[in-house]
Structures are given as structure tokens and as C-alpha cells.
C-alpha positions as CSV (number, residue, x, y, z in Angstrom):
1,M,-18.8,-34.9,56.0
2,V,-15.9,-32.4,56.5
3,S,-13.3,-33.5,58.9
4,V,-12.1,-31.2,61.7
5,N,-8.7,-30.8,60.0
6,Q,-10.3,-30.0,56.7
7,S,-12.7,-27.5,58.4
8,E,-9.8,-25.7,60.2
9,K,-7.8,-25.6,56.9
10,T,-10.8,-24.1,55.1
11,Y,-11.2,-21.4,57.8
12,E,-7.5,-20.6,57.8
13,N,-7.5,-20.3,54.0
14,S,-10.6,-18.1,53.9
15,Q,-9.0,-15.7,56.5
16,E,-5.8,-15.6,54.6
17,E,-7.5,-15.0,51.3
18,R,-9.7,-12.3,52.8
19,W,-6.8,-10.3,54.0
20,D,-4.7,-11.0,50.9
21,Q,-7.5,-9.4,48.9
22,R,-7.7,-6.4,51.1
23,A,-3.9,-5.9,51.3
24,F,-3.5,-3.6,48.3
25,Q,-6.2,-1.1,49.3
26,F,-5.2,-1.4,53.0
27,N,-1.6,-0.5,52.2
28,R,-2.6,2.3,49.8
29,N,-4.8,3.9,52.5
30,Q,-2.0,3.6,55.0
31,L,0.5,5.3,52.8
32,S,-1.8,8.1,51.7
33,E,-2.6,9.3,55.3
34,I,-0.7,11.0,58.0
35,Q,-0.5,8.5,60.9
36,V,-1.5,10.8,63.7
37,I,-2.9,8.3,66.2
38,P,-0.4,5.5,65.5
39,E,2.5,7.9,65.9
40,A,1.0,9.2,69.2
41,I,0.6,5.7,70.6
42,V,4.1,4.6,69.8
43,E,5.5,7.8,71.2
44,Y,3.5,7.3,74.4
45,L,4.7,3.7,74.8
46,G,8.3,4.6,74.1
47,E,8.3,7.5,76.6
48,N,6.3,5.9,79.4
49,F,7.7,2.4,79.3
50,V,11.4,3.0,78.7
51,D,12.4,-0.6,79.4
52,I,10.8,-1.7,76.1
53,E,13.4,-2.6,73.6
54,T,11.9,-5.6,71.7
55,V,8.4,-5.7,70.3
56,M,6.2,-8.4,68.7
57,D,3.4,-6.8,66.6
58,V,0.6,-9.4,66.1
59,G,-1.5,-9.0,63.0
60,G,0.5,-6.0,61.9
61,G,-1.0,-5.7,58.4
62,S,1.2,-3.7,56.0
63,G,3.3,-2.4,58.9
64,R,1.4,0.6,60.2
65,Y,2.8,0.2,63.7
66,A,5.7,-2.1,63.1
67,L,7.5,0.7,61.1
68,L,7.0,3.2,63.9
69,F,8.2,0.7,66.5
70,G,11.2,0.0,64.3
71,A,12.2,3.6,64.3
72,R,12.3,3.7,68.1
73,M,13.0,0.2,69.4
74,A,16.0,-2.2,69.0
75,H,14.1,-5.1,67.4
76,V,10.6,-5.8,66.1
77,L,8.9,-9.0,64.9
78,M,5.8,-8.4,62.9
79,T,3.4,-11.3,62.2
80,D,0.4,-11.6,60.0
81,I,-1.7,-14.3,58.4
82,S,-1.6,-12.6,55.0
83,S,1.4,-13.1,52.6
84,N,0.4,-10.0,50.7
85,M,0.3,-7.8,53.8
86,L,3.7,-9.1,54.8
87,R,5.1,-8.3,51.3
88,Y,3.8,-4.7,51.5
89,A,5.2,-4.3,55.1
90,R,8.6,-5.5,54.0
91,E,8.6,-3.1,51.0
92,N,7.6,-0.2,53.3
93,A,10.4,-1.1,55.8
94,E,12.9,-1.2,53.0
95,A,11.7,2.1,51.7
96,Q,12.4,3.6,55.1
97,G,15.7,1.9,55.5
98,L,14.6,-0.1,58.6
99,K,16.7,-3.2,59.0
100,N,15.7,-4.1,62.6
101,I,12.2,-5.5,61.7
102,E,11.6,-9.2,61.0
103,F,8.4,-10.5,59.3
104,S,6.8,-13.8,59.9
105,K,3.7,-15.4,58.4
106,L,1.7,-16.6,61.5
107,D,-1.8,-17.7,62.2
108,W,-2.2,-16.4,65.7
109,G,-5.2,-18.6,66.4
110,K,-3.2,-21.8,66.0
111,H,0.6,-21.5,66.1
112,T,1.4,-21.2,69.8
113,E,3.7,-24.2,69.6
114,I,6.7,-21.9,68.5
115,V,8.3,-22.3,71.9
116,N,11.5,-20.5,70.9
117,L,9.5,-17.2,70.6
118,Q,7.6,-17.5,73.8
119,A,8.4,-15.0,76.6
120,K,11.1,-13.3,74.5
121,F,9.6,-9.8,73.9
122,D,9.4,-6.8,76.1
123,L,6.1,-5.8,74.6
124,V,3.5,-7.9,72.6
125,F,1.3,-5.4,70.8
126,S,-1.9,-5.8,68.8
127,S,-4.0,-3.1,67.1
128,M,-7.4,-4.0,65.7
129,C,-6.5,-7.6,65.2
130,P,-9.5,-10.0,65.4
131,A,-7.2,-12.9,66.5
132,T,-6.4,-11.1,69.8
133,Q,-10.0,-10.1,70.6
134,S,-10.8,-13.2,72.7
135,I,-9.6,-14.6,76.0
136,E,-7.6,-17.2,74.1
137,G,-5.9,-14.6,71.9
138,V,-5.0,-12.4,74.9
139,N,-3.6,-15.4,76.8
140,K,-1.4,-16.2,73.9
141,M,-0.1,-12.7,73.8
142,M,1.0,-13.1,77.4
143,Q,2.8,-16.3,76.6
144,F,5.1,-14.5,74.1
145,S,5.7,-11.5,76.4
146,K,8.2,-11.1,79.3
147,K,7.2,-7.6,80.4
148,Y,4.1,-6.0,78.9
149,C,1.1,-6.6,76.6
150,A,-0.9,-3.9,74.9
151,I,-4.0,-3.9,72.7
152,N,-5.2,-0.9,70.8
153,Q,-8.9,-0.7,69.9
154,Y,-10.9,2.1,68.2
155,I,-14.0,2.9,70.3
156,L,-15.4,5.6,68.1
157,S,-15.0,6.4,64.5
158,T,-17.2,8.7,62.4
159,D,-16.8,9.6,58.8
160,S,-19.3,11.9,57.0
161,L,-18.8,10.2,53.6
162,K,-19.1,6.7,55.0
163,T,-22.3,7.6,56.8
164,F,-23.7,9.1,53.6
165,I,-22.8,6.0,51.6
166,Q,-24.5,3.7,54.2
167,R,-27.7,5.8,54.2
168,E,-27.9,5.7,50.4
169,M,-27.1,2.0,50.3
170,K,-30.0,1.3,52.7
171,D,-32.4,3.1,50.4
172,Y,-30.9,1.4,47.4
173,N,-31.4,-2.0,48.9
174,Q,-35.0,-1.3,49.9
175,E,-35.8,-0.2,46.4
176,K,-34.3,-3.5,45.1
177,G,-36.2,-5.5,47.6
178,K,-33.0,-6.5,49.3
179,K,-32.4,-6.6,53.0
180,F,-29.8,-4.1,54.1
181,E,-27.5,-5.5,56.7
182,R,-25.1,-3.0,58.1
183,K,-21.8,-4.6,58.8
184,R,-20.5,-4.5,62.3
185,D,-17.9,-1.7,62.5
186,P,-14.8,-2.9,64.2
187,H,-13.8,0.8,64.7
188,N,-16.8,1.3,67.1
189,N,-16.2,-1.3,69.8
190,R,-16.3,0.2,73.2
191,E,-17.6,-3.0,74.7
192,F,-14.5,-4.9,73.9
193,V,-12.3,-2.4,75.8
194,Q,-14.6,-2.6,78.9
195,K,-14.7,-6.4,78.8
196,L,-10.9,-6.7,78.4
197,F,-10.2,-4.3,81.3
198,N,-12.7,-6.1,83.6
199,D,-11.2,-9.5,82.7
200,L,-7.7,-8.4,83.4
201,W,-8.6,-6.7,86.6
202,S,-10.5,-9.8,87.8
203,R,-7.3,-11.8,87.2
204,N,-5.3,-9.4,89.5
205,F,-3.5,-7.5,86.7
206,S,-3.4,-3.7,86.8
207,P,-4.3,-2.6,83.3
208,E,-3.9,1.1,82.3
209,I,-6.1,2.8,79.6
210,K,-5.0,5.7,77.6
211,L,-7.2,7.4,75.0
212,F,-6.1,9.1,71.8
213,S,-8.3,11.1,69.6
214,E,-8.2,13.1,66.4
215,E,-10.7,15.2,64.4
216,K,-9.9,16.4,60.9
217,N,-11.4,17.7,57.7
218,I,-10.2,16.1,54.6
219,E,-10.6,17.0,50.9
220,M,-10.1,14.5,48.1
221,T,-11.2,14.1,44.5
222,V,-14.1,11.9,43.5
223,N,-11.7,9.3,42.1
224,Q,-9.6,9.3,45.2
225,A,-12.7,8.8,47.3
226,R,-13.9,5.9,45.1
227,E,-10.5,4.2,45.5
228,K,-10.6,4.6,49.3
229,Y,-14.3,4.0,50.2
230,V,-15.4,1.4,47.7
231,D,-14.5,-2.3,48.3
232,H,-13.2,-3.5,45.0
233,T,-12.6,-7.1,46.0
234,V,-15.9,-8.9,46.5
235,M,-18.6,-6.2,46.0
236,P,-21.0,-7.0,43.1
237,S,-20.6,-4.6,40.2
238,D,-24.1,-3.1,40.5
239,E,-23.4,-2.1,44.1
240,R,-20.0,-0.8,43.3
241,N,-21.3,1.3,40.5
242,F,-24.0,2.7,42.7
243,Q,-21.5,3.7,45.3
244,Y,-19.5,5.4,42.7
245,D,-22.6,7.5,41.9
246,V,-23.2,8.1,45.6
247,I,-19.7,9.6,46.0
248,E,-20.3,11.8,43.0
249,K,-23.5,13.0,44.6
250,F,-21.7,13.7,47.9
251,S,-19.0,15.8,46.2
252,Q,-19.1,19.5,45.4
253,E,-17.5,20.5,42.1
254,G,-15.6,17.2,42.0
255,I,-14.2,17.5,45.6
256,C,-15.4,15.4,48.6
257,K,-15.2,17.4,51.8
258,I,-15.1,14.8,54.6
259,T,-15.3,15.2,58.4
260,R,-13.8,12.5,60.6
261,K,-13.5,11.8,64.3
262,N,-11.6,8.9,65.8
263,I,-11.1,7.9,69.4
264,T,-9.0,4.9,70.2
265,A,-8.2,3.2,73.6
266,I,-4.9,1.4,74.3
267,I,-4.9,-1.0,77.2
268,I,-1.5,-1.9,78.5
269,W,-0.7,-4.2,81.4
270,K,2.5,-5.5,83.0
271,L,3.1,-9.2,83.5
272,E,4.3,-10.9,86.7
273,K,6.0,-14.0,85.4
274,E,6.1,-15.7,88.8
275,S,2.3,-15.8,88.9
276,I,1.4,-15.7,85.2
277,N,0.5,-19.4,85.0
278,E,-2.0,-19.0,87.8
279,K,-3.6,-16.0,86.1
280,I,-3.9,-17.7,82.7
């Protein structure tokens, strides 16, 4: 029988290993694309909430938002469960000459006992972080904030190449007698935004929602598309090779012409410290 402590340790390790494995491709994709929506979000927060000077970025990955906050705010603390993500984030900050960002390895689901960090940040921010997509995770965000909390969540994301790969993979699995299970796409989660807004409202907060969207046409070579769209960490070699062929099939004269549309919603709410304990 596995003890509770052993079980928790196994879960923590599996999460860390999963994100460690994804870190290289995650960071490469971040560096290869213009950050339209992240830049718009940070600009919006900086211009409309001018009393924000310190930021805690929960589950910040390779620094997509932390770097943008660092360029505008006085101080940023970025946390993540993955050592590899944090290493890339540090390298990215150094490359931009940002010295006002700290990085800390933190399992948000467990380490709320760090009392010296609680209620010290003007803004506690999270974007697409599974650890903050629960009531417990949201409550922990409020423990570390003294003014605002904000969660960013994609509610719509379409990609013509990704859709093409999924359709071809479904046919491939049917031919092989395998059951095709489409993974839940965290970039299409309108329900979470609605649930979070309703929960905050029922607890007498006054959340605001702001939508950001982008549509773009992208061209990349077959090799670039293979690097970006194929999971090279845990995918069986036969499926990986099949997806390579699918991308080749999608391309025209060696170029993949991709259409994307993204819509994200950021929910931001102000804390009232005198009544926060009652609301949590």
C-alpha cells in the first residue's frame, strides 16, 4: 500500500517531470512568436491599474508574462514547479537585461506555508496554470496578494494545422484498431471563466473581464511545423512519424500556411483585506 506522503510525492514528481520534459519546446515556441496577446494584457494591466508595482506570476513557465511585467513593474517574482522552465526563464531575463525578476521553484498546490511571501504583492497573476484553476488555487492567490488577483484563460483557440492533424490521427487510430481520445484542450475553456466569475461574484467580489483576440496567417517550413506541432517527449515513434507525414501532406511546396484565431479572457478582481478572511 502506498502511503499518503508517498502518493503526494509521486504526484509532485510526475507534474515536475511532465513540465520539465515540455520546457524546451515550450520555450522555443515562446521565443519564435510575437507575443501579441501577452503584450496587450500586460499593457492593459499597467495602464488601468496604475498602483501595481509588484507582481507574483504563478506557474510562469519560461517567462512569457514575467518578462513583460519586469519591463513595466518595479519587482516580479515568478514561480514554477519545473526546474527546466525556471532555467529558461532566467536565461531569457538575462538576455533582456532584466534584473528585477526573481525566480522560485514552487509547487503551488502545496507550499502555502511560506508566510513571509503572503500578502506582499500588488498583483498575483496566473495564465493558463492548472494549479490555479480550482477554488483552492484561487484562494491561495488571494493569500499572497494585498491588492489584486488576475487569471488569464484562453476561451477559444483554433489552428488549421492542428485541426488537420487531429482529423488525420483519428482516421489513423481507427485503421489501427485504436480508440482515438482527443485530449481536452486547455485553450478552449470558456466554462472555467464563467464558473470563476460566478464564484467571485457570489462571494461579494466585483470581478472584471476583459477579452483579447488575435487572428493571423502564418507560414512556416515543414521542419519548423514538425518541431512546433509534434510532441517529441512521450509520443510513440510510429505516431510521431505519422504526424510528420501529415504535416508534409498539409504543406504546399514545402510551406505550411496556417490560420489561427485566439480569444483569451482575463479576470481581475480587487481584494478587501478587512473582509478577505470571511470571503475565503
